Structure formats: structure tokens, C-alpha cells
LODREN-582912 format. One record per atom (N, C-alpha, C): residue number from 1; atom name; x, y, z. Coordinates in nm, 2 decimals. Layout:
BEGIN
(NUM CA (X Y Z))
...
This chain:
BEGIN
(1 N (7.18 3.99 3.06))
(1 CA (7.15 4.00 3.24))
(1 C (7.12 4.11 3.27))
(2 N (7.23 4.16 3.28))
(2 CA (7.21 4.32 3.28))
(2 C (7.07 4.41 3.26))
(3 N (7.09 4.40 3.09))
(3 CA (7.00 4.39 3.03))
(3 C (6.81 4.37 3.05))
(4 N (6.83 4.26 3.13))
(4 CA (6.72 4.24 3.13))
(4 C (6.65 4.33 3.29))
(5 N (6.74 4.31 3.35))
(5 CA (6.71 4.42 3.50))
(5 C (6.72 4.57 3.48))
(6 N (6.79 4.61 3.35))
(6 CA (6.78 4.75 3.34))
(6 C (6.63 4.76 3.28))
(7 N (6.59 4.67 3.19))
(7 CA (6.44 4.66 3.15))
(7 C (6.33 4.67 3.24))
(8 N (6.36 4.58 3.37))
(8 CA (6.27 4.52 3.46))
(8 C (6.24 4.68 3.53))
(9 N (6.37 4.77 3.57))
(9 CA (6.35 4.86 3.65))
(9 C (6.36 4.98 3.59))
(10 N (6.31 5.00 3.49))
(10 CA (6.30 5.10 3.39))
(10 C (6.16 5.17 3.43))
(11 N (6.07 5.06 3.43))
(11 CA (5.90 5.11 3.47))
(11 C (5.89 5.24 3.57))
(12 N (5.79 5.29 3.56))
(12 CA (5.79 5.41 3.71))
(12 C (5.77 5.33 3.82))
(13 N (5.64 5.23 3.81))
(13 CA (5.68 5.15 3.96))
(13 C (5.77 5.05 3.99))
(14 N (5.75 5.04 4.14))
(14 CA (5.89 4.94 4.20))
(14 C (5.87 4.80 4.19))
(15 N (5.94 4.74 4.12))
(15 CA (5.94 4.62 4.08))
(15 C (5.90 4.52 4.17))
(16 N (5.94 4.56 4.32))
(16 CA (5.95 4.47 4.45))
(16 C (5.84 4.52 4.53))
(17 N (5.82 4.64 4.53))
(17 CA (5.75 4.77 4.60))
(17 C (5.83 4.84 4.63))
(18 N (5.82 4.96 4.75))
(18 CA (5.89 5.02 4.80))
(18 C (5.90 4.99 4.99))
(19 N (5.85 4.91 4.97))
(19 CA (5.82 4.84 5.16))
(19 C (5.93 4.77 5.14))
(20 N (6.01 4.71 5.28))
(20 CA (6.16 4.65 5.34))
(20 C (6.09 4.51 5.31))
(21 N (6.15 4.40 5.29))
(21 CA (6.13 4.26 5.28))
(21 C (6.11 4.28 5.41))
(22 N (6.03 4.15 5.46))
(22 CA (5.92 4.14 5.61))
(22 C (6.07 4.07 5.68))
(23 N (6.17 3.98 5.63))
(23 CA (6.26 3.90 5.70))
(23 C (6.35 4.00 5.72))
(24 N (6.36 4.08 5.62))
(24 CA (6.51 4.18 5.69))
(24 C (6.45 4.29 5.75))
(25 N (6.32 4.30 5.73))
(25 CA (6.23 4.45 5.85))
(25 C (6.26 4.40 6.00))
(26 N (6.23 4.25 6.01))
(26 CA (6.22 4.16 6.15))
(26 C (6.33 4.19 6.23))
(27 N (6.45 4.15 6.12))
(27 CA (6.60 4.12 6.20))
(27 C (6.68 4.33 6.20))
(28 N (6.66 4.39 6.14))
(28 CA (6.67 4.52 6.17))
(28 C (6.63 4.56 6.24))
(29 N (6.50 4.54 6.31))
(29 CA (6.42 4.58 6.39))
(29 C (6.44 4.57 6.50))
(30 N (6.51 4.44 6.50))
(30 CA (6.55 4.39 6.66))
(30 C (6.72 4.37 6.71))
(31 N (6.82 4.49 6.60))
(31 CA (6.96 4.53 6.63))
(31 C (7.00 4.62 6.64))
(32 N (7.08 4.68 6.72))
(32 CA (7.14 4.83 6.74))
(32 C (7.21 4.88 6.59))
(33 N (7.17 4.96 6.55))
(33 CA (7.22 5.07 6.40))
(33 C (7.37 5.00 6.39))
(34 N (7.43 5.02 6.30))
(34 CA (7.55 5.05 6.27))
(34 C (7.57 5.01 6.14))
(35 N (7.63 5.00 6.06))
(35 CA (7.70 5.03 5.92))
(35 C (7.66 4.88 5.86))
(36 N (7.59 4.91 5.76))
(36 CA (7.50 4.80 5.66))
(36 C (7.50 4.80 5.52))
(37 N (7.58 4.64 5.48))
(37 CA (7.62 4.67 5.31))
(37 C (7.51 4.58 5.24))
(38 N (7.45 4.62 5.16))
(38 CA (7.33 4.58 5.09))
(38 C (7.36 4.54 4.90))
(39 N (7.42 4.45 4.90))
(39 CA (7.45 4.40 4.73))
(39 C (7.35 4.40 4.67))
(40 N (7.33 4.42 4.51))
(40 CA (7.25 4.35 4.48))
(40 C (7.15 4.43 4.51))
(41 N (7.13 4.53 4.55))
(41 CA (6.99 4.61 4.64))
(41 C (6.89 4.68 4.54))
(42 N (6.93 4.65 4.44))
(42 CA (6.80 4.68 4.30))
(42 C (6.73 4.81 4.34))
(43 N (6.60 4.81 4.39))
(43 CA (6.54 4.93 4.38))
(43 C (6.53 5.04 4.52))
(44 N (6.60 5.00 4.64))
(44 CA (6.66 5.05 4.78))
(44 C (6.51 5.02 4.87))
(45 N (6.44 4.97 4.85))
(45 CA (6.35 4.99 4.97))
(45 C (6.41 4.91 5.08))
(46 N (6.51 4.81 5.06))
(46 CA (6.57 4.76 5.23))
(46 C (6.66 4.85 5.29))
(47 N (6.76 4.92 5.18))
(47 CA (6.83 5.00 5.21))
(47 C (6.77 5.12 5.27))
(48 N (6.69 5.18 5.22))
(48 CA (6.62 5.33 5.29))
(48 C (6.54 5.31 5.38))
(49 N (6.46 5.16 5.44))
(49 CA (6.45 5.13 5.52))
(49 C (6.53 5.12 5.63))
(50 N (6.65 5.04 5.61))
(50 CA (6.72 5.04 5.72))
(50 C (6.75 5.22 5.75))
(51 N (6.80 5.28 5.63))
(51 CA (6.83 5.42 5.65))
(51 C (6.75 5.52 5.80))
(52 N (6.63 5.50 5.74))
(52 CA (6.51 5.52 5.83))
(52 C (6.58 5.50 5.97))
(53 N (6.59 5.38 6.01))
(53 CA (6.60 5.33 6.11))
(53 C (6.79 5.37 6.18))
(54 N (6.82 5.47 6.16))
(54 CA (6.92 5.51 6.17))
(54 C (7.06 5.45 6.12))
(55 N (7.07 5.34 6.04))
(55 CA (7.19 5.30 6.00))
(55 C (7.27 5.36 5.89))
(56 N (7.40 5.32 5.91))
(56 CA (7.46 5.41 5.77))
(56 C (7.47 5.29 5.67))
(57 N (7.40 5.30 5.52))
(57 CA (7.41 5.22 5.43))
(57 C (7.50 5.24 5.33))
(58 N (7.56 5.12 5.24))
(58 CA (7.64 5.13 5.15))
(58 C (7.54 5.03 5.09))
(59 N (7.49 5.05 4.94))
(59 CA (7.46 4.96 4.87))
(59 C (7.51 4.96 4.73))
(60 N (7.48 4.85 4.64))
(60 CA (7.51 4.82 4.52))
(60 C (7.41 4.73 4.44))
(61 N (7.43 4.79 4.25))
(61 CA (7.37 4.70 4.20))
(61 C (7.45 4.74 4.07))
(62 N (7.40 4.66 3.98))
(62 CA (7.49 4.72 3.86))
(62 C (7.38 4.76 3.78))
(63 N (7.27 4.80 3.76))
(63 CA (7.17 4.87 3.75))
(63 C (7.16 4.98 3.73))
(64 N (7.16 5.11 3.65))
(64 CA (7.13 5.22 3.67))
(64 C (7.01 5.27 3.72))
(65 N (6.93 5.20 3.64))
(65 CA (6.77 5.27 3.67))
(65 C (6.76 5.23 3.79))
(66 N (6.82 5.09 3.86))
(66 CA (6.78 5.07 4.01))
(66 C (6.84 5.13 4.08))
(67 N (6.94 5.22 4.10))
(67 CA (7.02 5.33 4.13))
(67 C (6.92 5.45 4.16))
(68 N (6.89 5.46 4.01))
(68 CA (6.78 5.61 4.00))
(68 C (6.70 5.61 4.09))
(69 N (6.61 5.48 4.09))
(69 CA (6.52 5.48 4.18))
(69 C (6.56 5.44 4.32))
(70 N (6.63 5.40 4.39))
(70 CA (6.63 5.37 4.51))
(70 C (6.69 5.53 4.57))
(71 N (6.77 5.58 4.47))
(71 CA (6.80 5.73 4.52))
(71 C (6.68 5.80 4.54))
(72 N (6.58 5.82 4.41))
(72 CA (6.45 5.87 4.44))
(72 C (6.34 5.83 4.56))
(73 N (6.36 5.74 4.61))
(73 CA (6.29 5.63 4.74))
(73 C (6.36 5.71 4.83))
(74 N (6.51 5.69 4.83))
(74 CA (6.58 5.80 4.93))
(74 C (6.55 6.00 5.02))
(75 N (6.55 6.00 4.88))
(75 CA (6.48 6.17 4.89))
(75 C (6.31 6.17 4.95))
(76 N (6.26 6.06 4.90))
(76 CA (6.11 6.10 4.94))
(76 C (6.14 6.09 5.05))
(77 N (6.18 5.96 5.10))
(77 CA (6.20 5.96 5.26))
(77 C (6.26 6.05 5.37))
(78 N (6.36 6.10 5.32))
(78 CA (6.44 6.24 5.38))
(78 C (6.52 6.10 5.43))
(79 N (6.62 6.06 5.36))
(79 CA (6.74 5.95 5.43))
(79 C (6.85 5.99 5.33))
(80 N (6.95 5.94 5.36))
(80 CA (7.07 5.93 5.29))
(80 C (7.12 5.81 5.25))
(81 N (7.18 5.78 5.17))
(81 CA (7.21 5.62 5.11))
(81 C (7.35 5.64 5.06))
(82 N (7.42 5.55 5.05))
(82 CA (7.54 5.58 5.00))
(82 C (7.52 5.45 4.88))
(83 N (7.50 5.49 4.73))
(83 CA (7.44 5.36 4.66))
(83 C (7.55 5.36 4.54))
(84 N (7.62 5.29 4.45))
(84 CA (7.73 5.29 4.33))
(84 C (7.64 5.16 4.23))
(85 N (7.66 5.21 4.13))
(85 CA (7.65 5.09 4.04))
(85 C (7.78 5.01 4.02))
(86 N (7.81 4.86 4.08))
(86 CA (7.88 4.79 4.03))
(86 C (7.86 4.68 4.06))
(87 N (7.93 4.58 3.97))
(87 CA (7.88 4.43 3.97))
(87 C (7.97 4.33 4.09))
(88 N (7.91 4.29 4.16))
(88 CA (7.93 4.20 4.27))
(88 C (8.06 4.16 4.29))
(89 N (8.04 4.05 4.12))
(89 CA (8.15 3.96 4.12))
(89 C (8.30 4.04 4.11))
(90 N (8.28 4.17 4.05))
(90 CA (8.42 4.25 4.07))
(90 C (8.42 4.36 4.15))
(91 N (8.32 4.40 4.22))
(91 CA (8.36 4.54 4.33))
(91 C (8.42 4.50 4.44))
(92 N (8.52 4.54 4.42))
(92 CA (8.64 4.57 4.53))
(92 C (8.57 4.59 4.73))
(93 N (8.59 4.51 4.78))
(93 CA (8.55 4.53 4.92))
(93 C (8.63 4.54 5.03))
(94 N (8.65 4.63 5.11))
(94 CA (8.72 4.65 5.19))
(94 C (8.71 4.49 5.36))
(95 N (8.81 4.48 5.39))
(95 CA (8.79 4.41 5.52))
(95 C (8.73 4.42 5.59))
(96 N (8.64 4.34 5.72))
(96 CA (8.58 4.37 5.84))
(96 C (8.57 4.52 5.81))
(97 N (8.46 4.56 5.73))
(97 CA (8.41 4.70 5.75))
(97 C (8.24 4.72 5.77))
(98 N (8.17 4.61 5.78))
(98 CA (8.03 4.57 5.80))
(98 C (7.99 4.52 5.93))
(99 N (7.89 4.61 5.97))
(99 CA (7.82 4.49 6.12))
(99 C (7.69 4.43 6.07))
(100 N (7.63 4.41 5.91))
(100 CA (7.55 4.35 5.87))
(100 C (7.60 4.40 5.75))
(101 N (7.58 4.24 5.70))
(101 CA (7.51 4.21 5.53))
(101 C (7.45 4.19 5.51))
(102 N (7.33 4.19 5.39))
(102 CA (7.22 4.16 5.41))
(102 C (7.24 4.12 5.20))
(103 N (7.18 3.95 5.18))
(103 CA (7.12 3.93 5.04))
(103 C (7.00 3.91 5.05))
(104 N (6.94 4.02 5.00))
(104 CA (6.78 3.94 4.97))
(104 C (6.71 3.93 4.86))
(105 N (6.68 3.79 4.83))
(105 CA (6.65 3.75 4.69))
(105 C (6.74 3.79 4.62))
(106 N (6.89 3.74 4.61))
(106 CA (7.02 3.77 4.51))
(106 C (7.04 3.63 4.51))
(107 N (7.01 3.56 4.37))
(107 CA (7.04 3.45 4.36))
(107 C (7.17 3.42 4.27))
(108 N (7.31 3.38 4.30))
(108 CA (7.41 3.38 4.21))
(108 C (7.37 3.21 4.11))
(109 N (7.46 3.22 4.04))
(109 CA (7.51 3.07 4.00))
(109 C (7.58 2.97 4.06))
(110 N (7.52 2.81 4.07))
(110 CA (7.64 2.78 4.16))
(110 C (7.80 2.76 4.13))
(111 N (7.81 2.82 3.99))
(111 CA (8.00 2.81 3.96))
(111 C (8.04 2.97 4.06))
(112 N (7.98 3.08 4.07))
(112 CA (8.03 3.19 4.14))
(112 C (7.96 3.21 4.30))
(113 N (7.83 3.16 4.32))
(113 CA (7.77 3.15 4.44))
(113 C (7.87 3.14 4.55))
(114 N (7.96 3.04 4.54))
(114 CA (8.07 3.05 4.71))
(114 C (8.14 3.14 4.70))
(115 N (8.26 3.17 4.63))
(115 CA (8.32 3.29 4.57))
(115 C (8.27 3.42 4.60))
(116 N (8.16 3.44 4.58))
(116 CA (8.11 3.56 4.63))
(116 C (8.04 3.56 4.79))
(117 N (7.99 3.49 4.82))
(117 CA (7.92 3.48 4.97))
(117 C (8.09 3.44 5.01))
(118 N (8.19 3.41 5.00))
(118 CA (8.31 3.45 5.11))
(118 C (8.34 3.58 5.10))
(119 N (8.37 3.62 4.94))
(119 CA (8.43 3.75 4.95))
(119 C (8.33 3.83 5.03))
(120 N (8.21 3.87 5.04))
(120 CA (8.10 3.94 5.10))
(120 C (8.13 3.90 5.29))
(121 N (8.19 3.80 5.29))
(121 CA (8.19 3.75 5.45))
(121 C (8.33 3.81 5.50))
(122 N (8.44 3.81 5.41))
(122 CA (8.57 3.86 5.46))
(122 C (8.55 4.03 5.48))
(123 N (8.41 4.10 5.44))
(123 CA (8.41 4.23 5.47))
(123 C (8.35 4.23 5.59))
(124 N (8.25 4.11 5.63))
(124 CA (8.20 4.15 5.79))
(124 C (8.27 4.16 5.90))
(125 N (8.26 4.25 5.95))
(125 CA (8.34 4.26 6.09))
(125 C (8.31 4.18 6.19))
(126 N (8.39 4.11 6.27))
(126 CA (8.38 4.03 6.41))
(126 C (8.26 4.03 6.48))
(127 N (8.18 3.95 6.50))
(127 CA (8.06 3.97 6.63))
(127 C (7.97 4.04 6.48))
(128 N (7.95 4.09 6.36))
(128 CA (7.88 4.10 6.25))
(128 C (7.80 4.02 6.24))
(129 N (7.64 4.02 6.14))
(129 CA (7.55 3.92 6.10))
(129 C (7.54 3.94 5.96))
(130 N (7.50 3.81 5.93))
(130 CA (7.53 3.80 5.75))
(130 C (7.36 3.75 5.73))
(131 N (7.31 3.84 5.69))
(131 CA (7.12 3.74 5.70))
(131 C (7.09 3.77 5.51))
(132 N (7.02 3.65 5.49))
(132 CA (6.98 3.61 5.34))
(132 C (6.84 3.56 5.38))
(133 N (6.76 3.58 5.25))
(133 CA (6.63 3.51 5.22))
(133 C (6.68 3.46 5.04))
(134 N (6.62 3.38 5.03))
(134 CA (6.63 3.35 4.89))
(134 C (6.55 3.25 4.87))
(135 N (6.49 3.18 4.73))
(135 CA (6.41 3.10 4.67))
(135 C (6.47 2.99 4.71))
(136 N (6.37 2.84 4.75))
(136 CA (6.41 2.71 4.76))
(136 C (6.40 2.65 4.66))
(137 N (6.46 2.51 4.69))
(137 CA (6.42 2.44 4.55))
(137 C (6.27 2.41 4.54))
(138 N (6.23 2.42 4.63))
(138 CA (6.07 2.34 4.68))
(138 C (5.98 2.47 4.58))
(139 N (6.04 2.61 4.55))
(139 CA (5.99 2.75 4.53))
(139 C (5.93 2.70 4.38))
(140 N (6.03 2.61 4.29))
(140 CA (6.08 2.62 4.17))
(140 C (5.88 2.57 4.10))
(141 N (5.81 2.53 4.13))
(141 CA (5.70 2.52 4.09))
(141 C (5.59 2.62 4.12))
(142 N (5.62 2.70 4.18))
(142 CA (5.54 2.83 4.22))
(142 C (5.54 2.92 4.12))
(143 N (5.47 3.05 4.12))
(143 CA (5.45 3.12 4.03))
(143 C (5.47 3.29 4.10))
(144 N (5.53 3.27 4.18))
(144 CA (5.53 3.43 4.24))
(144 C (5.66 3.50 4.24))
(145 N (5.72 3.44 4.14))
(145 CA (5.86 3.54 4.10))
(145 C (5.95 3.44 4.16))
(146 N (6.10 3.48 4.14))
(146 CA (6.22 3.41 4.16))
(146 C (6.29 3.39 4.01))
(147 N (6.38 3.30 3.99))
(147 CA (6.47 3.27 3.89))
(147 C (6.41 3.14 3.82))
(148 N (6.38 3.15 3.68))
(148 CA (6.35 3.01 3.66))
(148 C (6.39 2.90 3.61))
(149 N (6.53 2.93 3.63))
(149 CA (6.67 2.84 3.66))
(149 C (6.70 2.72 3.80))
(150 N (6.64 2.62 3.77))
(150 CA (6.68 2.58 3.89))
(150 C (6.78 2.56 3.96))
(151 N (6.87 2.57 3.89))
(151 CA (7.02 2.60 3.98))
(151 C (7.03 2.69 4.02))
(152 N (6.98 2.83 4.05))
(152 CA (7.00 2.96 4.16))
(152 C (6.94 2.93 4.26))
(153 N (6.87 2.83 4.27))
(153 CA (6.77 2.85 4.37))
(153 C (6.82 2.77 4.53))
(154 N (6.83 2.80 4.63))
(154 CA (6.95 2.77 4.78))
(154 C (6.86 2.65 4.83))
(155 N (6.96 2.57 4.88))
(155 CA (6.93 2.48 4.95))
(155 C (6.99 2.47 5.07))
(156 N (6.93 2.48 5.19))
(156 CA (7.01 2.44 5.30))
(156 C (7.15 2.40 5.33))
(157 N (7.20 2.28 5.25))
(157 CA (7.28 2.26 5.25))
(157 C (7.44 2.33 5.16))
(158 N (7.37 2.38 5.08))
(158 CA (7.42 2.47 4.97))
(158 C (7.49 2.56 5.10))
(159 N (7.40 2.65 5.18))
(159 CA (7.42 2.75 5.23))
(159 C (7.50 2.71 5.40))
(160 N (7.49 2.59 5.42))
(160 CA (7.58 2.52 5.55))
(160 C (7.70 2.55 5.51))
(161 N (7.75 2.46 5.35))
(161 CA (7.87 2.49 5.35))
(161 C (7.94 2.64 5.32))
(162 N (7.86 2.73 5.24))
(162 CA (7.93 2.82 5.21))
(162 C (7.97 2.94 5.32))
(163 N (7.86 2.90 5.43))
(163 CA (7.91 2.93 5.58))
(163 C (7.91 2.89 5.66))
(164 N (8.04 2.78 5.66))
(164 CA (8.04 2.73 5.74))
(164 C (8.14 2.79 5.84))
(165 N (8.24 2.88 5.79))
(165 CA (8.31 2.97 5.91))
(165 C (8.22 3.07 5.98))
(166 N (8.09 3.07 5.93))
(166 CA (8.02 3.17 6.08))
(166 C (7.95 3.07 6.14))
(167 N (7.91 3.15 6.30))
(167 CA (7.79 3.07 6.33))
(167 C (7.67 3.06 6.33))
(168 N (7.59 2.99 6.27))
(168 CA (7.44 3.00 6.21))
(168 C (7.37 3.01 6.33))
(169 N (7.30 3.10 6.30))
(169 CA (7.19 3.10 6.43))
(169 C (7.04 3.07 6.40))
(170 N (7.02 3.05 6.28))
(170 CA (6.93 3.02 6.19))
(170 C (6.91 3.02 6.09))
(171 N (6.88 2.91 6.03))
(171 CA (6.86 2.84 5.91))
(171 C (6.74 2.80 5.88))
(172 N (6.66 2.80 5.79))
(172 CA (6.55 2.69 5.77))
(172 C (6.48 2.75 5.65))
(173 N (6.35 2.67 5.63))
(173 CA (6.32 2.71 5.49))
(173 C (6.15 2.71 5.55))
(174 N (6.09 2.81 5.47))
(174 CA (5.93 2.83 5.50))
(174 C (5.84 2.88 5.40))
(175 N (5.73 2.79 5.39))
(175 CA (5.62 2.87 5.30))
(175 C (5.62 3.01 5.32))
(176 N (5.57 3.08 5.25))
(176 CA (5.52 3.21 5.31))
(176 C (5.46 3.30 5.19))
(177 N (5.35 3.41 5.21))
(177 CA (5.29 3.47 5.09))
(177 C (5.38 3.58 5.08))
(178 N (5.40 3.62 4.98))
(178 CA (5.48 3.73 4.93))
(178 C (5.39 3.83 4.84))
(179 N (5.40 3.95 4.91))
(179 CA (5.35 4.03 4.88))
(179 C (5.43 4.18 4.86))
(180 N (5.54 4.19 4.77))
(180 CA (5.63 4.28 4.73))
(180 C (5.65 4.31 4.60))
(181 N (5.53 4.41 4.53))
(181 CA (5.56 4.47 4.42))
(181 C (5.50 4.40 4.33))
(182 N (5.55 4.42 4.21))
(182 CA (5.48 4.35 4.11))
(182 C (5.50 4.23 4.06))
(183 N (5.62 4.17 4.12))
(183 CA (5.69 4.04 4.11))
(183 C (5.70 3.96 4.16))
(184 N (5.63 3.98 4.27))
(184 CA (5.69 3.90 4.41))
(184 C (5.56 3.88 4.45))
(185 N (5.47 3.82 4.38))
(185 CA (5.30 3.79 4.48))
(185 C (5.26 3.65 4.53))
(186 N (5.20 3.65 4.57))
(186 CA (5.18 3.48 4.63))
(186 C (5.24 3.37 4.68))
(187 N (5.23 3.26 4.73))
(187 CA (5.28 3.18 4.75))
(187 C (5.40 3.15 4.73))
(188 N (5.53 3.13 4.83))
(188 CA (5.63 3.09 4.81))
(188 C (5.72 3.03 4.89))
(189 N (5.84 2.95 4.85))
(189 CA (5.93 2.90 4.96))
(189 C (6.06 2.91 4.94))
(190 N (6.10 2.95 5.08))
(190 CA (6.21 3.03 5.08))
(190 C (6.30 2.99 5.19))
(191 N (6.42 3.02 5.16))
(191 CA (6.56 2.95 5.27))
(191 C (6.56 3.09 5.36))
(192 N (6.57 3.09 5.47))
(192 CA (6.67 3.20 5.55))
(192 C (6.78 3.15 5.63))
(193 N (6.86 3.23 5.67))
(193 CA (6.99 3.21 5.72))
(193 C (6.99 3.38 5.79))
(194 N (7.05 3.37 5.91))
(194 CA (7.11 3.45 6.03))
(194 C (7.25 3.39 6.08))
(195 N (7.36 3.45 6.08))
(195 CA (7.49 3.38 6.08))
(195 C (7.56 3.51 6.12))
(196 N (7.65 3.44 6.26))
(196 CA (7.72 3.56 6.31))
(196 C (7.89 3.56 6.30))
(197 N (7.99 3.63 6.22))
(197 CA (8.12 3.61 6.21))
(197 C (8.17 3.58 6.34))
(198 N (8.24 3.48 6.38))
(198 CA (8.32 3.46 6.48))
(198 C (8.43 3.56 6.54))
């Protein structure tokens, strides 16, 4: 899996573009800046946007090429982000450190998904927000990107269970039109979550 992502992020072009995800952008535009964590952040498009909006940004990904391009994008935009190379399953996170944690098109296996989500929630401050956008099972027949393995797609029931300890403010599926770089183009079906730590 690491080899796959290193190869994808090796190209000069940004695989998913250099503009932020629309759901992420809409959320960030509507809240006061604080400290944000972006795990599995890829080439930095969301991290750099958050930094431009005044957020203190921590991000990581297990791809060296992703980190390199994220830091290049940050330099180009004149902002600073803290970006590590780390595997989300094993990366140590502090408790109650972040005002927002965002997972944008990050898909974990059913065997590790709940463990990782719980680990991230522990790092969220009281009153902090967890936001997520991922491909739903209805996306499987579409050709606009996303994991080919149906087990990696997220349903509403999965997220209700994983985030049962949070106050879920928004949780829905939606058909959208993706325009994110080379690999996210065309009709998509996504699930979106905004939840608060009580």
C-alpha cells in the first residue's frame, strides 16, 4: 500500500489537486481558527488551506512524496504547516489536543477503522469537531475515484457506531460532482459527518 501511494504522489501534478475539498472548506470557513489535525493528508491541499485561514496545522501521511509536495505547496502559499511522515495506526497522538480533526477521503479496513477512529477522537478536545467525508457503498459502481474494495467504503451505520460517543450534528449521504485533480473527477456518492466531542 505504501508503494502505491508513493508512486501516485511522485508525479509533478497534484493527484487530487491543490485546492481544498469543498466539504472541508465550507466547514473551515464557518468556524473560528484553532488547532487542527489532518491525518493521512496526502499532498497537503486541505492543510495549506487551513493554514491560510489562520489555523495551527498538524498533518501526517506515510508517504514521503506526499510530505514533500505538501511542504512545497505551503511554501508557495507562504504558510507554515507541521507535517510528519507517520503511519496512522502506529503514530502516537496526545489526548485532547485538537479543536478539529478532519478525515477527507481516508478509508480504513473494517478491521482497523473503529480502532483508528477512537484513537483520533481521544485526541480531540472537549467541544471540538470531528469532520469526515468518504465514499459510500453507493459509490462502488462510479468511476470518479475511491477504493476498488467495497469493504473500504463507509455507510452511515458504520459512522454512527464509530462515533457513538460524540454528538453527531450532521450525517448524510449525497451525490456530488467531484473536480479534485486527476483522480477525483465526475459523479460520486459520499457520506459526510460533523460531530462534536461532549
